C-alpha positions as CSV (number, residue, x, y, z in Angstrom):
1,X,-38.8,-52.3,-39.2
2,X,-40.8,-54.9,-37.2
3,X,-44.6,-54.4,-36.9
4,X,-44.0,-50.7,-37.8
5,X,-41.5,-50.4,-34.9
6,X,-38.0,-49.0,-35.8
7,X,-35.4,-51.5,-34.6
8,X,-32.5,-50.1,-36.6
9,X,-29.3,-49.7,-34.7
10,X,-29.0,-46.1,-35.9
11,X,-32.0,-44.1,-34.7
12,X,-33.1,-40.6,-35.9
13,X,-31.9,-38.7,-32.8
14,X,-28.7,-40.8,-32.9
15,X,-27.7,-38.7,-35.9
16,X,-27.2,-35.8,-33.6
17,X,-25.0,-37.7,-31.2
18,X,-23.0,-39.2,-34.1
19,X,-22.3,-35.7,-35.5
20,X,-21.3,-34.4,-32.0
21,X,-18.9,-37.4,-31.5
22,X,-17.3,-36.7,-34.8
23,X,-16.9,-33.1,-34.0
24,X,-15.3,-34.0,-30.6
25,X,-13.0,-36.3,-32.4
26,X,-11.6,-33.4,-34.4
27,X,-13.6,-33.6,-37.7
28,X,-14.9,-30.4,-39.3
29,X,-18.5,-29.4,-39.3
30,X,-19.0,-30.3,-43.0
31,X,-17.1,-33.6,-42.8
32,X,-18.9,-34.7,-39.7
33,X,-22.3,-33.9,-41.2
34,X,-21.5,-35.5,-44.5
35,X,-20.3,-38.7,-42.8
36,X,-23.5,-39.0,-40.9
37,X,-25.7,-38.2,-43.9
38,X,-23.9,-40.9,-46.0
39,X,-24.1,-43.5,-43.2
40,X,-27.8,-42.9,-42.5
41,X,-28.7,-43.1,-46.1
42,X,-27.6,-46.8,-46.1
43,X,-27.9,-48.0,-42.5
44,X,-31.0,-46.2,-41.0
45,X,-34.7,-46.7,-41.6
46,X,-35.4,-46.7,-45.4
47,X,-36.5,-43.2,-46.5
48,X,-34.4,-41.4,-43.9
49,X,-33.0,-38.4,-45.7
50,X,-30.7,-36.0,-43.8
51,X,-29.4,-32.8,-45.2
52,X,-26.9,-30.2,-44.1
53,X,-29.6,-28.1,-42.6
54,X,-30.4,-30.8,-40.1
55,X,-27.0,-30.3,-38.5
56,X,-27.3,-26.5,-38.1
57,X,-28.6,-24.9,-34.9
58,X,-30.0,-22.0,-37.0
59,X,-32.2,-24.2,-39.2
60,X,-33.0,-26.9,-36.7
61,X,-33.0,-25.2,-33.3
62,X,-35.4,-27.7,-31.6
63,X,-33.2,-30.7,-32.1
64,X,-30.0,-28.9,-31.2
65,X,-31.2,-27.2,-28.1
66,X,-32.4,-30.6,-26.9
67,X,-29.1,-32.4,-27.7
68,X,-26.7,-29.6,-26.7
69,X,-26.5,-30.7,-23.1
70,X,-26.5,-34.4,-23.8
71,X,-22.7,-34.5,-24.1
72,X,-21.7,-37.5,-22.1
73,X,-22.5,-40.1,-24.8
74,X,-20.8,-38.2,-27.6
75,X,-17.7,-37.5,-25.5
76,X,-17.3,-41.1,-24.5
77,X,-17.9,-42.2,-28.1
78,X,-15.5,-39.7,-29.7
79,X,-12.3,-41.8,-29.5
80,X,-14.3,-44.9,-30.7
81,X,-15.7,-43.0,-33.6
82,X,-12.2,-41.7,-34.5
83,X,-11.0,-45.3,-34.6
84,X,-13.9,-47.2,-36.0
85,X,-16.1,-44.7,-37.7
86,X,-19.8,-44.3,-37.0
87,X,-20.2,-48.0,-35.9
88,X,-18.1,-46.9,-32.9
89,X,-21.3,-45.2,-31.6
90,X,-22.6,-48.6,-30.6
91,X,-19.8,-49.5,-28.2
92,X,-21.0,-47.3,-25.3
93,X,-24.6,-48.5,-25.5
94,X,-23.6,-52.2,-25.6
95,X,-21.2,-51.7,-22.7
96,X,-24.0,-50.0,-20.8
97,X,-26.2,-53.1,-21.3
98,X,-23.4,-55.4,-20.1
99,X,-22.8,-53.1,-17.1
100,X,-26.5,-53.2,-16.2
101,X,-26.6,-57.0,-16.4
102,X,-23.4,-57.2,-14.5
103,X,-24.6,-55.0,-11.6
104,X,-27.8,-57.1,-11.3
105,X,-25.7,-60.3,-11.1
106,X,-23.4,-58.6,-8.5
107,X,-26.3,-57.7,-6.3
108,X,-27.8,-61.2,-6.7
109,X,-24.4,-62.6,-5.6
110,X,-24.3,-60.2,-2.7
111,X,-27.7,-61.4,-1.6
112,X,-26.8,-65.1,-2.3
113,X,-29.5,-65.3,-4.9
114,X,-27.5,-66.0,-8.1
115,X,-30.0,-68.4,-9.5
116,X,-32.8,-65.8,-9.3
117,X,-30.4,-63.2,-10.7
118,X,-29.6,-65.4,-13.6
119,X,-33.3,-65.8,-14.4
120,X,-33.8,-62.0,-14.3
121,X,-30.8,-61.5,-16.6
122,X,-32.2,-64.1,-19.0
123,X,-35.6,-62.3,-19.1
124,X,-33.8,-59.0,-19.8
125,X,-31.6,-60.4,-22.6
126,X,-34.7,-61.9,-24.4
127,X,-36.6,-58.6,-24.0
128,X,-37.0,-56.9,-27.4
129,X,-37.4,-53.6,-25.6
130,X,-34.1,-53.9,-23.7
131,X,-32.1,-54.9,-26.7
132,X,-33.9,-52.4,-28.9
133,X,-33.0,-49.3,-26.8
134,X,-29.7,-50.5,-25.3
135,X,-28.1,-51.6,-28.6
136,X,-28.7,-48.4,-30.6
137,X,-26.9,-45.0,-30.9
138,X,-29.0,-43.2,-28.3
139,X,-28.5,-42.1,-24.7
140,X,-31.2,-44.1,-22.9
141,X,-29.1,-47.2,-22.2
142,X,-26.2,-45.1,-21.0
143,X,-28.5,-43.3,-18.6
144,X,-30.0,-46.5,-17.3
145,X,-26.5,-47.9,-16.6
146,X,-25.4,-44.7,-14.9
147,X,-28.4,-44.7,-12.6
148,X,-27.8,-48.4,-11.8
149,X,-24.1,-47.7,-11.1
150,X,-25.0,-44.9,-8.8
151,X,-27.3,-47.2,-6.8
152,X,-24.7,-50.0,-6.7
153,X,-22.2,-47.5,-5.2
154,X,-24.7,-46.4,-2.6
155,X,-25.7,-50.0,-1.8
156,X,-22.1,-51.2,-1.3
157,X,-20.8,-48.0,0.3
158,X,-17.4,-49.8,0.6
159,X,-15.3,-46.7,1.0
160,X,-15.6,-43.6,3.2
161,X,-15.3,-41.4,0.0
162,X,-18.0,-43.3,-1.8
163,X,-20.2,-40.2,-1.6
164,X,-17.7,-38.4,-3.8
165,X,-18.0,-41.1,-6.5
166,X,-21.8,-41.0,-6.1
167,X,-22.0,-37.3,-6.7
168,X,-19.7,-37.5,-9.7
169,X,-21.9,-40.3,-11.2
170,X,-25.0,-38.2,-10.6
171,X,-23.4,-35.2,-12.2
172,X,-22.2,-37.1,-15.3
173,X,-25.5,-39.0,-15.7
174,X,-27.4,-35.7,-15.8
175,X,-25.6,-34.9,-19.0
176,X,-26.6,-38.2,-20.6
177,X,-30.2,-37.0,-21.0
178,X,-32.9,-35.3,-18.9
179,X,-33.0,-37.4,-15.7
180,X,-33.6,-35.0,-12.8
181,X,-36.7,-36.9,-11.6
182,X,-34.8,-40.1,-11.2
183,X,-32.0,-38.5,-9.2
184,X,-34.5,-36.6,-7.0
185,X,-36.4,-39.8,-6.3
186,X,-33.1,-41.5,-5.5
187,X,-32.2,-38.6,-3.1
188,X,-35.6,-38.9,-1.4
189,X,-35.1,-42.6,-0.5
190,X,-31.4,-42.0,0.4
191,X,-32.6,-39.4,2.9
192,X,-33.5,-42.3,5.3
193,X,-30.0,-43.8,4.9
194,X,-27.6,-40.8,4.9
195,X,-29.1,-37.3,5.0
196,X,-25.8,-35.6,4.0
197,X,-25.4,-37.7,0.9
198,X,-29.1,-37.3,0.1
199,X,-28.7,-33.5,0.2
200,X,-25.6,-33.8,-2.0
201,X,-27.4,-35.9,-4.6
202,X,-30.4,-33.6,-4.7
203,X,-28.2,-30.5,-5.0
204,X,-26.1,-32.0,-7.7
205,X,-29.1,-33.1,-9.7
206,X,-30.7,-29.6,-9.5
207,X,-27.4,-27.8,-10.4
208,X,-26.8,-30.2,-13.3
209,X,-30.3,-29.9,-14.8
210,X,-30.0,-26.1,-15.1
211,X,-28.2,-26.1,-18.5
212,X,-30.9,-28.5,-19.8
213,X,-33.7,-26.2,-18.7
214,X,-31.9,-23.1,-20.1
215,X,-31.3,-24.9,-23.5
216,X,-34.7,-26.6,-23.7
217,X,-36.5,-26.3,-27.1
218,X,-39.7,-24.3,-27.4
219,X,-42.5,-25.2,-25.1
220,X,-44.5,-27.0,-27.9
221,X,-42.2,-30.0,-27.4
222,X,-43.3,-30.4,-23.8
223,X,-46.5,-32.4,-23.1
224,X,-47.3,-33.2,-26.7
225,X,-51.0,-32.7,-27.5
226,X,-51.6,-29.8,-25.2
227,X,-52.0,-26.2,-26.2
228,X,-49.3,-23.6,-26.4
229,X,-49.9,-22.0,-23.1
230,X,-48.5,-23.1,-19.7
231,X,-52.0,-23.4,-18.2
232,X,-53.1,-25.6,-21.1
233,X,-50.1,-27.9,-20.5
234,X,-50.7,-28.1,-16.8
235,X,-54.4,-29.0,-17.3
236,X,-53.5,-31.6,-20.0
237,X,-50.7,-33.2,-18.1
238,X,-52.9,-35.7,-16.1
239,X,-54.5,-36.8,-19.4
240,X,-51.0,-37.3,-20.9
241,X,-49.9,-39.3,-17.9
242,X,-52.8,-41.7,-18.1
243,X,-52.4,-42.1,-21.8
244,X,-48.6,-42.9,-21.4
245,X,-49.3,-45.4,-18.6
246,X,-51.9,-47.3,-20.6
247,X,-50.0,-47.3,-23.9
248,X,-46.6,-48.3,-22.4
249,X,-48.1,-51.4,-20.6
250,X,-50.3,-52.2,-23.5
251,X,-47.3,-52.3,-25.8
252,X,-45.4,-54.5,-23.4
253,X,-48.3,-56.9,-23.3
254,X,-48.3,-57.1,-27.1
255,X,-44.6,-57.2,-27.9
256,X,-42.6,-57.8,-24.8
257,X,-44.1,-60.1,-22.2
258,X,-40.8,-61.1,-20.6
259,X,-40.2,-57.5,-19.5
260,X,-43.9,-57.1,-18.6
261,X,-43.6,-60.2,-16.2
262,X,-40.6,-58.7,-14.5
263,X,-42.4,-55.4,-13.9
264,X,-45.6,-56.9,-12.7
265,X,-43.8,-59.2,-10.3
266,X,-41.9,-56.2,-8.9
267,X,-45.1,-54.2,-8.6
268,X,-46.9,-57.1,-6.8
269,X,-44.0,-57.7,-4.4
270,X,-43.6,-54.0,-3.7
271,X,-47.2,-53.4,-2.8
272,X,-47.2,-56.4,-0.6
273,X,-44.4,-55.0,1.4
274,X,-44.4,-51.2,1.2
275,X,-42.2,-50.8,4.2
276,X,-39.3,-52.4,2.5
277,X,-36.7,-49.9,1.1
278,X,-36.4,-51.8,-2.2
279,X,-40.2,-51.5,-2.6
280,X,-40.2,-47.8,-2.0
281,X,-37.2,-47.1,-4.3
282,X,-38.7,-49.1,-7.1
283,X,-42.2,-47.5,-6.9
284,X,-40.6,-44.0,-6.5
285,X,-38.4,-44.6,-9.5
286,X,-41.4,-45.9,-11.4
287,X,-43.2,-42.6,-10.7
288,X,-40.2,-40.7,-11.9
289,X,-40.1,-42.6,-15.1
290,X,-43.9,-42.2,-15.5
291,X,-43.5,-38.4,-15.0
292,X,-40.7,-38.1,-17.6
293,X,-42.9,-40.0,-20.1
294,X,-45.9,-37.9,-19.4
295,X,-43.9,-34.7,-19.5
296,X,-42.7,-35.6,-23.0
297,X,-46.2,-36.8,-23.9
298,X,-45.1,-38.9,-27.0
299,X,-47.1,-42.1,-27.0
300,X,-45.8,-45.5,-28.0
301,X,-42.1,-45.1,-27.3
302,X,-41.9,-48.7,-26.0
303,X,-40.7,-48.0,-22.4
304,X,-37.7,-46.1,-23.7
305,X,-37.8,-43.3,-21.1
306,X,-38.4,-45.8,-18.3
307,X,-35.4,-48.0,-18.8
308,X,-33.8,-47.1,-15.5
309,X,-36.9,-48.5,-13.7
310,X,-36.1,-52.0,-14.9
311,X,-33.0,-52.1,-12.7
312,X,-34.9,-51.3,-9.6
313,X,-37.6,-53.8,-10.5
314,X,-34.9,-56.5,-10.4
315,X,-33.6,-55.1,-7.2
316,X,-37.0,-55.3,-5.6
317,X,-37.4,-58.9,-6.7
318,X,-34.0,-60.0,-5.5
319,X,-34.4,-58.3,-2.2
320,X,-37.8,-59.8,-1.5
321,X,-37.6,-63.1,-3.2
322,X,-39.0,-64.8,-0.1
323,X,-42.4,-63.4,-0.9
324,X,-42.4,-65.5,-4.1
325,X,-42.8,-68.6,-1.8
326,X,-46.4,-67.6,-1.2
327,X,-48.5,-70.2,-3.0
328,X,-51.1,-67.8,-4.3
329,X,-48.4,-65.5,-5.8
330,X,-46.7,-68.5,-7.4
331,X,-49.9,-69.6,-9.0
332,X,-50.5,-66.1,-10.3
333,X,-47.0,-66.0,-11.8
334,X,-47.4,-69.4,-13.3
335,X,-50.6,-68.3,-15.1
336,X,-48.8,-65.2,-16.3
337,X,-45.9,-67.4,-17.6
338,X,-48.3,-69.7,-19.4
339,X,-50.0,-66.8,-21.1
340,X,-46.7,-65.3,-22.1
341,X,-45.8,-68.6,-23.8
């Protein structure tokens, strides 16, 4: 625990994924649950106390209806958990982080901007937000890497069947966690590149999100702070959205200035050149991440739900680095850097 933030590798909702991975690996319900209980008693936040009832859909329906469709991470981790035990749950998130950084470097190389790409990678590797959420037994890092991979496949488009791979990635990524707004935003931008592929991405995301909508927990977990009725939640949603926006950036200003600098630079560049596709994609993905955060309504999650946005912030900076030659912008960035120090 650092400044009352939980930086443990094994997060509370990660207990569900660890249990699911053990089940997929062939362990019984009782053995899977007991292994997670014993492990979390030692390696999770002090005071974490899990019981058998936590791992039962009958006694804990909210958690299990939420996690029942997030099967990609446990399935990928099942053989690793079988071989290495519960620490194997960290392999997929760490590889997701490496993949994200690798894709950024590949795009920088493609644009002949390796130096700038290296600077961005450096900022991301010293970001406590990035390392906090990527190197933990949760699904957010995997989703970010999946979204980034989908974009890289669309960007390179090196094979006539790339659209098939793209649709497969979108479908699988939809079962990492709720991510339909990201895929829909991606489809909207891709409409201006290839309408057929855009329709396929949109259709795939809608079909893939249906199990999540059917298995969602009770409505009280949506738009936290609102009333129980649908109308109350709709009315409260704009308030939730503004709270989330303020708190997320305020937290970054307090504890993660490297990531804040990357985001502000991307926002500045994008608004200066709104006609550029990289600007449109970053801003639209940012709106999708904002929507997901506001829909959940939980404040102070340290940019966890918006991790995929970071990838597109880097893309906007790499694609439009010539704007950084503007003297006024350089002076602004220098002041920001001095304050960050």
